[in-house]
C-alpha positions as CSV (number, residue, x, y, z in Angstrom):
1,M,144.1,122.6,91.6
2,A,145.5,126.1,91.9
3,P,145.7,127.7,95.4
4,V,142.5,129.6,96.1
5,A,144.3,132.9,96.7
6,A,145.7,132.7,93.2
7,V,142.3,131.8,91.8
8,T,140.5,134.8,93.4
9,R,143.3,137.1,92.2
10,E,142.8,136.0,88.6
11,L,139.1,136.5,88.2
12,A,138.1,137.4,84.7
13,P,136.5,140.8,84.2
14,M,132.7,141.1,83.9
15,D,131.0,143.2,81.2
16,V,128.8,145.2,83.6
17,P,128.3,148.3,81.4
18,A,126.6,146.3,78.6
19,R,123.9,145.0,81.0
20,L,122.0,148.2,81.2
21,E,121.7,148.5,77.5
22,R,120.4,145.0,77.2
23,L,117.8,145.7,79.9
24,R,116.7,148.9,78.1
25,S,116.1,146.9,74.9
26,L,113.4,144.9,76.9
27,L,111.4,147.8,78.4
28,S,109.2,148.6,75.4
29,Q,108.1,145.0,75.1
30,A,107.4,144.9,78.8
31,G,105.0,147.9,78.4
32,C,107.0,150.5,80.3
33,E,109.3,153.4,79.5
34,A,111.5,153.2,82.6
35,L,112.1,150.5,85.2
36,L,112.6,150.8,89.0
37,V,114.9,147.9,89.9
38,S,114.5,147.1,93.6
39,N,115.7,143.5,93.9
40,R,119.1,143.7,95.5
41,S,120.7,141.0,93.4
42,N,119.4,142.7,90.2
43,V,120.8,146.1,91.4
44,R,124.2,144.5,92.0
45,Y,124.1,142.7,88.6
46,L,123.4,146.0,86.8
47,T,125.8,148.2,88.7
48,G,128.1,146.3,91.1
49,F,126.6,148.0,94.1
50,S,126.7,145.5,97.0
51,G,124.9,147.5,99.7
52,S,121.9,146.4,101.7
53,A,119.6,149.2,100.6
54,G,119.1,151.0,97.3
55,V,117.0,151.1,94.1
56,L,118.0,151.7,90.6
57,M,115.9,153.9,88.3
58,V,116.7,152.9,84.7
59,R,115.5,155.4,82.1
60,E,116.1,155.6,78.4
61,D,119.1,157.8,78.7
62,D,120.5,157.3,82.2
63,A,120.4,155.2,85.3
64,V,120.4,156.5,88.9
65,L,121.2,154.4,92.0
66,V,119.3,155.9,95.0
67,T,120.6,154.8,98.3
68,D,121.0,156.1,101.9
69,R,123.9,158.0,103.4
70,R,125.6,154.9,104.8
71,Y,126.7,154.2,101.3
72,A,127.8,157.7,100.3
73,A,131.4,156.5,99.7
74,Q,130.8,152.9,98.9
75,A,128.2,153.3,96.1
76,P,130.1,155.6,93.7
77,R,133.3,153.6,94.4
78,E,131.6,150.3,93.4
79,L,129.9,151.8,90.4
80,A,133.2,153.2,89.2
81,G,134.9,149.9,89.8
82,T,132.6,148.0,87.4
83,G,132.3,150.8,84.8
84,A,128.5,150.9,85.1
85,E,127.1,153.9,83.3
86,A,125.0,155.0,86.3
87,R,125.4,157.6,89.0
88,A,124.8,157.1,92.7
89,V,123.0,159.5,95.0
90,A,123.0,158.9,98.8
91,L,120.1,160.7,100.7
92,K,117.9,160.6,103.7
93,A,114.8,158.4,103.3
94,S,112.4,161.3,102.8
95,E,114.8,162.8,100.2
96,Q,115.1,159.5,98.4
97,L,111.3,159.4,97.7
98,Q,111.4,163.0,96.5
99,L,114.2,162.2,94.1
100,L,112.4,159.2,92.7
101,G,109.5,161.4,91.9
102,Q,111.8,163.8,90.1
103,L,113.4,161.0,88.2
104,A,110.0,159.8,87.1
105,T,109.1,163.2,85.6
106,G,108.1,162.7,81.9
107,V,107.6,159.0,82.4
108,R,104.1,157.8,81.8
109,K,104.6,154.0,82.4
110,L,107.0,153.0,85.1
111,G,107.8,149.3,85.5
112,L,108.1,147.7,88.9
113,E,109.6,144.3,89.7
114,A,106.5,142.3,90.6
115,E,108.3,139.5,92.4
116,D,110.0,142.1,94.7
117,V,107.6,144.9,95.3
118,S,104.8,144.2,97.8
119,W,101.2,145.2,97.4
120,A,101.6,147.6,100.3
121,Q,104.6,149.3,98.7
122,E,102.8,149.7,95.4
123,R,99.9,151.3,97.1
124,R,102.1,153.7,99.1
125,W,104.1,154.7,96.0
126,S,101.0,155.1,93.8
127,E,99.6,157.5,96.4
128,G,102.9,159.3,97.0
129,W,105.9,160.0,94.7
130,A,104.5,157.9,91.9
131,A,101.0,159.5,91.9
132,G,99.8,160.0,88.3
133,L,102.1,157.3,86.9
134,E,100.9,154.0,85.4
135,L,102.8,151.4,87.4
136,V,103.4,148.3,85.3
137,A,104.1,144.9,86.8
138,T,107.1,143.4,85.2
139,S,108.5,139.9,85.7
140,Q,112.0,138.4,85.2
141,L,113.4,141.1,83.1
142,V,116.8,141.3,84.8
143,E,116.6,137.7,86.0
144,G,116.3,136.6,82.4
145,L,119.6,138.5,81.6
146,R,121.3,137.0,84.6
147,A,120.5,133.4,83.6
148,R,123.4,133.2,81.1
149,K,126.7,134.0,82.7
150,D,129.7,135.8,81.1
151,A,133.2,134.6,81.6
152,G,133.8,136.8,84.6
153,E,130.7,135.4,86.3
154,V,131.7,131.9,85.6
155,S,135.2,132.5,87.0
156,R,133.7,133.8,90.3
157,I,131.4,130.8,90.6
158,A,134.4,128.5,89.8
159,A,136.5,130.3,92.5
160,A,133.7,129.8,95.0
161,A,133.5,126.1,94.1
162,A,137.3,125.8,94.6
163,I,137.1,127.3,98.0
164,A,134.3,124.9,99.0
165,D,136.3,122.0,97.7
166,Q,139.4,123.0,99.7
167,A,137.4,123.7,102.8
168,L,135.8,120.3,102.9
169,A,139.2,118.6,102.3
170,S,140.7,120.6,105.1
171,V,138.0,120.1,107.8
172,G,136.1,117.0,106.8
173,G,138.3,114.8,108.9
174,I,136.7,116.2,112.1
175,M,133.7,114.0,111.3
176,T,135.8,111.0,112.4
177,G,136.3,112.5,115.9
178,H,132.7,112.7,117.3
179,A,132.3,116.3,116.3
180,T,128.7,117.5,116.4
181,E,126.8,118.4,113.2
182,A,126.9,122.1,114.3
183,E,130.7,121.9,114.9
184,V,131.3,120.5,111.4
185,A,129.1,123.3,109.9
186,I,130.9,126.0,111.9
187,A,134.3,124.6,110.9
188,L,133.3,124.6,107.2
189,D,132.0,128.1,107.3
190,A,135.1,129.4,109.1
191,E,137.5,127.6,106.7
192,M,135.7,129.0,103.6
193,R,136.1,132.5,105.0
194,R,139.8,131.8,105.8
195,L,140.3,130.7,102.2
196,G,138.8,133.9,100.8
197,A,135.1,133.6,100.7
198,E,133.0,136.6,101.6
199,E,130.6,134.3,103.5
200,P,128.9,130.9,103.1
201,A,126.5,131.0,100.1
202,F,123.7,129.7,102.3
203,A,123.2,128.1,105.7
204,T,125.4,125.0,105.7
205,I,123.7,121.7,106.1
206,V,125.3,118.8,108.0
207,A,122.9,115.9,108.5
208,A,124.2,112.7,110.2
209,G,122.6,109.3,110.6
210,P,118.7,109.5,110.6
211,N,118.9,113.3,110.3
212,G,120.0,112.7,106.7
213,A,116.4,111.9,105.9
214,E,115.6,115.7,106.1
215,P,116.8,117.4,102.9
216,H,117.1,120.8,104.6
217,H,118.2,119.6,108.1
218,R,119.6,122.3,110.4
219,P,122.8,121.2,112.1
220,Q,122.2,120.2,115.7
221,S,124.2,119.0,118.8
222,R,124.0,115.4,117.6
223,A,127.5,113.9,117.4
224,V,128.7,112.4,114.2
225,E,129.4,108.8,115.1
226,P,131.6,106.2,113.3
227,G,129.5,104.6,110.5
228,D,127.1,107.4,110.2
229,L,126.1,108.4,106.7
230,V,126.5,112.2,106.6
231,V,125.0,114.6,104.1
232,V,127.0,117.8,103.8
233,D,125.4,120.6,101.6
234,F,127.3,123.9,101.5
235,G,128.8,126.6,99.3
236,A,130.9,129.7,99.2
237,R,130.4,133.2,97.9
238,V,133.1,135.1,96.0
239,D,132.5,138.7,94.8
240,G,128.8,138.1,95.2
241,Y,128.7,134.7,93.3
242,C,127.7,131.4,94.8
243,S,128.7,127.8,94.6
244,D,126.7,124.8,95.8
245,M,127.8,121.3,96.5
246,T,126.5,118.2,98.4
247,R,128.6,115.2,99.3
248,T,127.3,112.2,101.3
249,V,130.1,110.5,103.2
250,V,130.6,107.7,105.8
251,A,132.1,109.0,109.0
252,G,135.0,106.9,110.4
253,S,135.3,103.2,109.9
254,G,132.0,101.9,111.1
255,D,129.8,99.6,109.0
256,L,127.1,101.2,106.9
257,A,123.7,99.6,106.8
258,K,123.1,97.6,103.6
259,E,120.0,99.7,102.6
260,L,122.0,102.9,103.0
261,R,124.7,101.5,100.7
262,R,122.1,100.8,98.2
263,I,120.6,104.3,98.4
264,V,124.0,105.9,98.0
265,S,124.6,103.8,94.9
266,I,121.3,104.7,93.4
267,V,121.8,108.4,94.0
268,L,125.2,108.4,92.4
269,A,123.8,106.6,89.3
270,S,120.9,109.1,89.2
271,Q,123.3,112.0,89.3
272,D,125.4,110.5,86.5
273,A,122.3,110.2,84.4
274,G,121.4,113.8,85.1
275,L,124.9,115.1,84.3
276,A,124.8,113.2,81.0
277,A,121.5,114.8,80.1
278,V,122.6,118.4,80.5
279,R,123.4,120.3,77.3
280,D,122.2,123.3,75.4
281,G,118.6,123.1,74.3
282,V,117.2,120.5,76.7
283,T,114.5,121.5,79.2
284,G,114.8,121.4,83.0
285,A,112.1,118.7,83.0
286,E,114.2,116.5,80.7
287,V,117.2,116.6,83.0
288,D,114.9,115.9,86.0
289,R,113.3,113.0,84.2
290,A,116.8,111.5,83.5
291,C,117.6,111.5,87.2
292,R,114.2,110.5,88.4
293,E,113.9,107.4,86.1
294,V,116.9,105.9,87.8
295,V,115.5,106.3,91.3
296,E,112.0,105.1,90.2
297,A,113.5,102.0,88.5
298,A,114.9,101.1,91.9
299,G,111.5,101.4,93.5
300,L,112.3,104.6,95.5
301,G,110.7,107.3,93.3
302,E,108.5,108.6,96.2
303,L,111.6,109.2,98.3
304,F,113.1,111.6,95.8
305,V,111.1,114.6,97.2
306,H,112.5,117.7,95.5
307,G,113.5,119.0,92.1
308,T,116.8,117.9,90.4
309,G,118.4,121.4,90.5
310,H,118.4,125.1,90.0
311,G,120.4,128.0,88.6
312,V,123.2,129.5,90.6
313,G,124.7,132.9,90.5
314,L,124.3,136.0,92.6
315,D,121.5,134.1,94.3
316,I,121.9,130.5,95.4
317,H,118.5,129.7,93.8
318,E,117.8,131.4,90.4
319,A,116.7,130.6,86.9
320,P,116.6,128.1,85.3
321,A,114.6,125.5,87.3
322,L,115.3,121.8,86.9
323,G,112.2,119.9,88.0
324,A,109.3,117.8,86.7
325,A,107.2,120.7,85.7
326,S,110.0,123.0,84.4
327,Q,109.6,124.4,80.9
328,D,112.9,126.3,81.2
329,I,115.3,125.6,78.4
330,L,119.0,125.2,79.3
331,R,121.4,127.4,77.3
332,C,125.1,127.6,77.0
333,G,126.5,129.8,79.7
334,Q,124.0,128.9,82.4
335,V,125.2,127.5,85.6
336,V,123.0,125.0,87.3
337,T,123.0,122.3,90.0
338,I,122.3,118.6,89.5
339,E,121.3,117.2,92.9
340,P,119.2,114.0,93.1
341,G,118.5,112.6,96.6
342,V,116.7,109.8,98.4
343,Y,115.5,110.2,101.9
344,V,114.2,107.3,104.2
345,P,112.5,108.5,107.4
346,G,114.0,107.0,110.5
347,L,117.0,105.6,108.6
348,G,118.8,108.4,106.7
349,G,119.4,109.8,103.3
350,A,121.8,110.6,100.5
351,R,122.2,113.5,98.1
352,T,125.0,114.2,95.6
353,E,125.2,117.6,94.0
354,D,127.5,119.4,91.6
355,T,127.5,123.0,90.2
356,V,128.0,122.7,86.5
357,L,128.3,125.1,83.5
358,V,126.0,124.3,80.6
359,T,127.9,123.8,77.3
360,E,126.7,123.1,73.7
361,A,127.6,119.4,74.0
362,G,127.1,118.8,77.7
363,C,128.4,120.4,80.9
364,E,131.6,121.3,82.7
365,V,131.6,120.3,86.4
366,L,132.9,123.1,88.6
367,T,132.7,121.3,92.0
368,M,135.6,118.9,92.1
369,T,135.4,117.0,95.4
370,P,135.4,113.2,94.8
371,K,132.1,111.5,95.3
372,E,133.3,108.3,96.8
373,T,131.4,107.5,100.0
374,H,134.3,107.4,102.5
375,A,135.6,109.4,105.4
376,L,137.3,112.6,104.4
């Protein structure tokens, strides 16, 4: 594996300028003439702007990022860095609304991102700067574009995965020394940053012993004891893009209960089945079924309490969904997780998760940490 510093220096370029044109081609079908993009990840996807506040007005012939004066220098610099064909304007809050009204001049139907704009915001806007406009609820326009990653996006997710791999290899050994769950999580987060991550992709999960029965356990002061089965779920973020990995390991040299050994074996077999099912053209439900059948055949179906996976990109959870009810169709270029788990209250649990790139014939695994259940 190449050193992380080298990996992050060699990130492939992203074709950000083409994204706005692809979005414009969808507006008419969505019933609008322009779109106000308010979801932060969508704004970043279309422009490269990484600030915490800003909306993007996308019209037929231009795009304007409206943000506040904290980002007067950052916004135009980031847009220039990606080559996005948009201009940035940094104003006071009252001036931002006024500018939005001006930008909407001549627009009859303005699209809003329904999953991001609250009812209260829509009412305020319709009575203020957007008075007289027909506000159209749109859904998943930008998210649909984001689902399939270009080479630059894949390289960033792969770099984030490499950082997570190296972080676990570097600090996992502290689980043999009676460190607490919280101390293990803190060490992983710090090591990912040291290796070049912007930040953890999400709140790191370390669940030891009986706490492993909680899929989203928050690390606590419980010490990791020899023989504990420990679920570690974490990821890194590189240039906005996330990785996601779960490994279940035995701490130290203590004996593992027979039922827990059986659960670990079943989860590994389930994940193998799920990985084998991934390819261009299958549904998320088909992959979920491949994983779930293994667990059900072992009589533990009711203990597999979540979906098999999800898309990964600028958000840690994005399209497509891989679950029993999912009708999403996997396509080449999508990046998804495969993460079956079994959780036994009072005893513990196991989950194994990889981030993978969907290909025509199968998938390419981006998270490379071995899955053997042993102390790191």
